[in-house]
N, C-alpha and C positions, 0 to 999 in steps of 0.2 A: 452771518449778519454783516450788513454794510456799515462802513466806517465814513461815513460824509464824503464820499466819491461824488454824491450828488446832492443835491438839494433836498431833503426828504419832502413829501406829501404828508401835509402833519392831518390827514383824515384818512382813516380812521387813526384813533389813539388808543395804546393800551397801558395800562400802569399797573403793575405787580409787584409783589413782593421780590425782592432777587434772590437768585438760587446759586448754589455753589458753582454751577458752570458758568454764571455771569460774572465771576469775579475778574477774569482776565479782561474781558469787555470792558468792566468798570476801571482797572487800572489804567487802561490807555485813556480812558476818558477824564479821568483827572487830569491829565497833561492837553487835552484837544478843546475841552469846554471853555466856550468863550466867557461866560460868568461863572466865577468861583467863590464859595462863602466855606472856608475852611477853618475850624479850629484846632489844627495840628499843623505841622508843615506836610509838604506834597509828600514825603517818605514814609511818613505813618499814616496817612490817608487810608491806603489799601488795606491795612489793619482795622482801622475802624470800620469800614464795609464788612469786614468777616465777622466782627464782634456784635456790631449793633443791630438794630432793626433797620433795614433799608429798603427802598423802593425805586424801582427803574420805568422810565416812560418811553415806550417804543413809537415810530410812527415811519411806517414804509420801509421796515426793517432796518431801520436806525436806532439808536440809543440817542435821546435828544434831552433828558435830564434825570437826575439821581439825586436821592437824598436820603440821610441817615439821621436816628436820633439816638443819642447817648447818655452818659452820665445819669443814668437812670436811678432814682431814689425815689421808689413811687411815693406819693402820687404824682410825679414831677420827672420828665426827661426833658432834653435838651436838644434843640437842633444844632447837630455838631457838622454836617457836611451837605451842601448843597450845588450841584455842579449842573449848569442850564447852558444846551446848544443855543447859537444866534438866532436860530431858523422859529424859536418860541418865546413867548413873553415870561417874565418871571412870574406874574399873576397865572397864566394859564398852566404853565409847571406845577407850582405850590397847589394849586385847587386840585390838579389830577394826582398827584404823588401823596396828598394828604390822606386821601380816602383809603388807602390799603395799610399806609402806616397809621392811621389814628385806630383803625380797628385791632391791628395787631397791639397797639401800646395799650389800649382799653382792656384788652386780655393779661396785661402784666400790670394791671392795678395803676397806670397812669391816668391822669386826669387833667393834668394841665402840662402844656408844653410850652417851652421859653425859647427865647435867642437872646443873645446880647450883639447889640448892633454898634461898631464905631464909624469912625469917619471913612474909612476905606469901603465898607460894603452899604453905608447908608443910604445912598442916592439911588443906587437902583433896587435895593432890597426892602427900605423901610415902607414905601408906596405901599406894592402888593402885600406886604403881610398885614399892614392896616386893613386894606380892603378885604382881605380875608377874615377881619374880625380882632385880629392880635390887638392889644392893647398895652399901652406905656404901665409899666410896672415900678421901677424905680430907676433912678440914676446913679452911675458910678464915676467916681472921677480916680484921678492917678497921681501918685505921689512918688518921690525918686529923694536918694541920699547918695551923695557924693562923697561926704566927710565922714568916714565911718569910725568917729569917735561917738560918745555917748553921754549924757548928762547924770546917768546913774545905773545902777546895778541892779535894782530890785530887791526883793525878799530874799535874804539868804537864808531863812530859816527853810524854804521850799527846794527840794531836792529837783535839780534838773538834769537829765539824761539822755543818750540817744533812744529812741522808741526802737522797741523789738515787735516781732512777729505777734508776739502772744499778747501786745497792748491793742491789737485793732479793735476788739468786742470794745474796750472800754474806752477807746477814741471814738468810735462811733456812737457810744451811750452819750458822751459828753459832747460831741457836733449837734446831735440831736435836741440837746437841752439847752444850747447856746445859740442856736441860728432858727430863725423862722422861715418857712417855706417861702420862696424857692431855693434858700441857700444851705441848706441841709445837704451833706455830703456824705453820700452811702459808700459802701465797699468797692462798687464799681471805680472809684477814683481814691479812695484811701488806703486800700489794700494795696495797689501798686505803687503809690506813693512812699508807704513804708518801706518799701524795696529799693526804690529808685531815687529817691530826693536825695541829695548828695547832705543835708542837714536837717533830720526830721526828731524835733527834741519836743519830752514829756516832760511836765513838773507834777511831781508829787509830794503830797503833806499827809505823814501818820498812814503813809500806805494806800491812800487814796489819790488817784490821777485826777489833778483839779484844773489841767490845763495842757496845751499843745500849740505846736506852731511846726511849720515847714517850709522851706523854701525849694523852687526849680533853679538850675543853672542854666546859664544860657551863655553864647558867644565865649566858648572855651572856658566857662570859668571867671570872664571878666565881668560878667553880670549875673546877678541873682534877683529872683523875684520871689516875695512873700507871699504865697498863698493865701495861708491861713494863719491866724493867731487866736487862739480860744481860751478863755477863763470860765469855769463853773460860775454860775451866777451867784451863789452864795460865797464865793472866793473873789469876787471881784471888788476894788477897792484897796486890797491888801498889798499890791506891789507886784501881784505874780505876774501880771500882763508884761510889767516894766521889767521884771527879771526873764523871761521869755525874748522878750523884744532886744535885750541889751545882750543875751547868748546868740541870738541870729546875727546882731551888727558885729558882735566879736568874730563870729564864726567867718562871715565875709571879709572882714578886716586881715584874718589871717592868712586868709586866700589871697590878698593884695587886689581883692575887687574895685573894680572904677566904680560900680554902681549896682545900688540896692533898689528897688522899685516895689511897690505894692498898689491896689486899688481899694477902694472903699466906698459905700454908700455914700451919695451927697448929702443926705440928711444924718449921719451918723459923726455929730459933733463932737460928742465923747472921744470918739476912736481920732479923731482929727486932731484934738488936743493933743492926745498923746503922742500923734506921727510929727504934728509940728514941734513938740517939744525936745523930740529927739534929733531934730533937723533936717526932717523929709519936707520938700516942699513940693507945690501943687506943679505939675507938668503941662497942664491945659488941656490933658487928653480928658475926653468924655464919653462915657458909653450908656446906651439905653437899653434896659431889659423890656422886653415885649414878652406878653404871654398871652395864652389861648387856651380857655377851658374846653376840652374834647368833650361830647355828649357821651 
């Protein structure tokens, strides 16, 4: 298989699902592709190709595009990686790659595919996605907190502790109860998070798990990102969310972090009031979630 020593002849093209023997080829393409959409850093991307449904597009013996969908919580899957060579348009690549990927995803119960766009990838990616039939679903805004103090400690009757592997099913059940599609997180996200998050806490009341929250660490622990905070609907308004957020802020302060960030839906005013009361401020970052229903 040639690797761009010549400009590929784009006719004919072959789009197919990736096989194990393609992984080395894909690993090199991660570094050489002219346009890249990645939801992880370059080091983690090869592992994504090995785990997630992946399709590649060949032309004239060259790899000209590749894509993978992950974070699968049927009926939703997310576009996690897209690599495109400069010889082909994003629209052409997406259209070709979608055919085998949609067949594979449908077989696994996926009916909605989604992608989050920000300022880095929007200029070249938004228009072709819209041309393919993707539609805006929700806007997401960013918040940050530098002063790691807190205005309150929340409900002290609730017991907050570090999550254990045996909590996974309860966390999954709670997440499905708290969030609508496409925001529900499945075992593909939450199982690894239980093991890798520097701070994954659960709140329990009377033996029942009623909330959870976790962060990811960045820049050698100087920054943390609040990935999730959830409280069972029947326990909302009782200070459980405040307690979880206070514990997260305390954890970051104990690590001498410089910054705690989070994202929330632009129309989730209740959550925004909580974050702003806690001293979070808008970053000005804004993301758009696009979705496409596959037949």
